[in-house]
Structures are given as C-alpha cells and as structure tokens.
C-alpha angles and dihedrals in degrees: 000000000000114000129211119262116267118250116253089252091054090049091052093047093048092045091052091047093051094042092054101050104293123135134215123193112192114197118187110215093189100044095209109139112217095019138086113331094013092054093046093046093050090049092053095043089055088054092046096048108013092175093050134066137194111270132184110264112240117244090249094055113134092239089063094051106027090113111341119040097233123205096168135041112227132200139132089291132008107241094152125010090218143053126241127215148173115234124209110188108317094335132082104214094171122055122176125199119188094190103081102247091180091057090055091050098045120114134175124240091276093053097255119141111256097202135040116232111231137234096355103042120200095352088058090049090051089051088053091053092047090051090049091053091048092049092050091051091045092050092050098045105027108195097354089083089073085072093049092080088059096051096104090051092047091049091051091050092048093050092058 
C-alpha cells in the first residue's frame, strides 16, 4: 500500500491548505510501521514540513478531549495506544492514527460490522467512534475546542 510521491505542486497546495486552517487525518489500514502506507506518508510529511516531525500527541491534547475525554485510542487493531501529529504554531493540522479507524467503522449494506476489533472488541470499536467524533470537532474548530471542556463553567459564570 505504498503510494506515489506527490508532485511539487500538490505539496505546495497541501502545505498551504494545512498552514491556513486545513486538517489531514491519516489512518493506516495496515498498521505496519515502517512499511507501505506508513513509509509513504512519512516521506510526504517530510516534504510538506521539512522542519517538523510527527510527535506523539500528549494525553491532554485538545483532539483527545474536544467532546469525549478519551483515555484510549480505538481502531480495528491497536498498533499504537496513541496518536501522532505535526504541530504548526498552536494547531495540529496533521494527525496520524496507526490503528485503522476506518476498519472499525466499516459496515456492510445490511449494517453488520465488516471487521472485528481486536483485542478489545466492541469497547474498542466504541473508542474508535468517540475518537472520530473528537477529530471531526477538532478539525472544524481547531484550538477553540480546548475551551469546550470549560463550557459548563462559563455558562454558570454568565448566569450570575
């Protein structure tokens, strides 16, 4: 599952998109660090942001608490119990999950799950959905989601 290098024009367009509020979620369906998709993605990220590197997101990162307060990273399989990202300023426009989120979400036409989640079963699948919701909210709101956890406190203060 290697993919071809991006053209220089594609790199410049993607860099501009990510530098001005865009978001890229990379989800590795194979979960094999150093091979295939992982190798190709790392190659292109080095071209996109040569001065940056993927780093493990801290447990307090806004993407892990933008709606659900996540303690575990779900997916079809658990390759890494954490997410990685590239930060630009105070934002993290690139987040990388090695655990195959899409595989955990995939259903057939009748609504049956296509893939088992191992080793954690349905709890692991639920964690994958919760992470997906958090990532959507993070992508839409960037750093504002750090304030979301404080909304009840802010509402109480405003009602005084």
